[in-house]
N, C-alpha and C positions, 0 to 999 in steps of 0.2 A: 504493500500500500504506500502510496506517495505521502511523504511528510507534509503536513499542512502547517505553515508558519503564521504566527500571530504576534503582533506587538501593540501594546496600548500605552499611551502617554497621557499623563495628567499633570497639572502644575498646582503647587500648594502656595497659598499666599499667607502673608503674615499680618495683613490688615484688611479692612473692608473696602478700600478704595477700588475703583474700576481697574481691571487688569488687562494687559495686552492679550489679544487673541490671535491665533494663527489663521491666516487666510485659508479658507477651505476646510478648516478644522484640524485639530491635532491628530486624531486617529487616522483620518484619510491621508494626511501627509506622511505619517510613519508607514502605513500600509503600502503606500506608493513607492517609497524610497528605501525601505529596508533592504540590506544585503546581509542575510543571516551569516555570521562569520563561520568559516569553514570548520575550524576545530570544534567549536561548540555544536555545530550542526552534526558533525560526524559522531560526537560523543553524547549527543542528546542533552546538552547542558542548557539549562533555563535559569531565569532568575530576574530580579529587579535591580536595576542600576540607577542610582540617584545622581542626577546631574544638576549642578547649580550654575546659574548664569544671570546676566543682566541684559536688558534690552534698552537701546537708546531711543530717542524720539523718532528716528528714521526707521525703527523696527529692526535694527541690526543687533545681532547677538554679540556680546563681548564678555571678557573674563569668564569664559565657560570652563568648567572642570568637572571631573568625576569626584563627587564628594563622598560616595560610598559605593564601592564596586565589588566584584568577585575576583579580581586579579587575573582575568582571562580576556579573551578577545571580545566578549560582549561589552566590556567597558569601552573599548575604542569605538565600537559601532554606535553605542548610545551617544557618546560624545560627538561623533561625526554627524549623526542625525540632527542633534541640536544645532551644531554649527551650520549645517546645510540649510536650516530654516532661517538663517540670517537674512534680513531684508524683507521677510514675508510676514512679519508681525504687525498687526494694526494696534497702534498705541493710543490710548485715550488722552484727551487734552488734560494738561496739568499732571501727567503721570510723573512720579518720582523715579528717575532713572537709576538712583542708588539702590532701589529695591531689588532684592535677590529672589529670583524665581527658582524653586526647587522642583525638578521634574523627575519623577520615578518612571523610568522606561522599563517596562516589563516584557521579557522575551519568553515565549512559550512555543513548544512544538507538540503536535498531536499526530498520531498515526505512525505507520512504519514500525521499525524496531524499537522506537523510543518507549513504547508502552510497556516493554518488558525490561527496560534498563533500570537497575536499582540504584539507590542512593550511594551504596558502597562503590559501585563502578564509576558513578559520576564524581565522587570525591577523589578517587584515584586519578581520574582524568584531569581534574583541576590541579591536583598536586603535581602531576607530570608536566602540565603546561607551565606552571610556575617554576619548576625545577629546570625546564628546558630553555626558559627565557635567557638565562645567563649564558648557556651554551650557544644559543642563537647569536647573541651579541659577540661571542668569540669569533664566530664565522664571519659576520658582517664586518667586524673590525679588521679582520685579516684581509678581506677583499678591498676594503677602503684603502688600506695601506698598500696593497698591491697596485691599485690604480694610481697611487701617488709615487710608486717606486720605492717605498720604504717598508719592505717586507722581507721575511726570511724564507727563502725558497724551500729550505729543508722542511719547513712546517706544513707545506701544502698537502702532503700525503695524509697527515693527521687530520687536517681540516676536511679533506674529501671524505675520509672515513667517518668523521663526525656528522657531516651532511647526510650520509647514507643512514647512519644510526637514527637520526632525527626524522628521516623520511622526506628530506628536501630534494626530491628528484625532479625530473623534467615535468612529470605529470602534475606534481604539486605546484610547481612554478607556473605552469600554464593556467591552472585554476586561479592562481593569484593574479595573473595578467587579465583573465576574464573578469575578475572582480573589479580591477582597475578600469577596464573598458565600460563596465556598467556605471561606475562612478563618473566617468567622462560624460555619459549620456545624461546624467543628473546635473551636469555642469559643476561637479565636485572635482575640480582640477587638482587641488591640493591632495585630496585622498587618493586620486588615481596615480599621481606622481609618486606618492609614498609607496604604493604597491609596486610600481615599476622599478623604483630604486631598490626596494627589497630584493627583487629578482636580480638586479645588477650586482648587489652586494652579497648575493649567494654564489657569485662567480659565474653567472650565466649571461649570455648575450641575447637571450630570447626577447627581452624588452627594449633592446637598444634603439630600434627604429621608433618605438613609441616615445621613449625618452627624448629622442632627437626632435620629434614632431611636436610634442606637447609640453615638455618640461624644461626648455632652455631658459 
């Protein structure tokens, strides 16, 4: 059975003054623009990510950050969605732009194998993601240094083995490129270029043409 994805977003106010509203509605915006992160989708990870941000009088989002997350890729997608909404907020007259909006972004999956995935398996996946973050940074730092000519050639064999251990093969990187291309269609150039750069700093040339075209 195909997995069905759902995301719901609400905002919490700290006063009774009129609040900004998102053009077209929050739920519709999230449903239209979500790109459910690959790791969390693969491992049936769900949860609520709290994002805090401010909106200026032009309806633009600023000082956005994850105020309470799960330490996995859902955090980045929740933050991306809020930033993607920048410029689409309708702000009432006299609104105090120092006001902090707190948006719980809830991710859920139904159907497929996720119905039988237990909490123990999910907790193991979360722990693995967090443990692998540091190893991923080792890889990306190596290829950054290689691009600048300041690397130790003897270390590359260890880095390639580490990539294989973490599953960063061409199939994974092509999926990452696909996510970036979806973000381009949403006019999220920053998010797309981050995905393409990730591919580059995994030592791959698969995203080079896209980087040249969109990220100079």
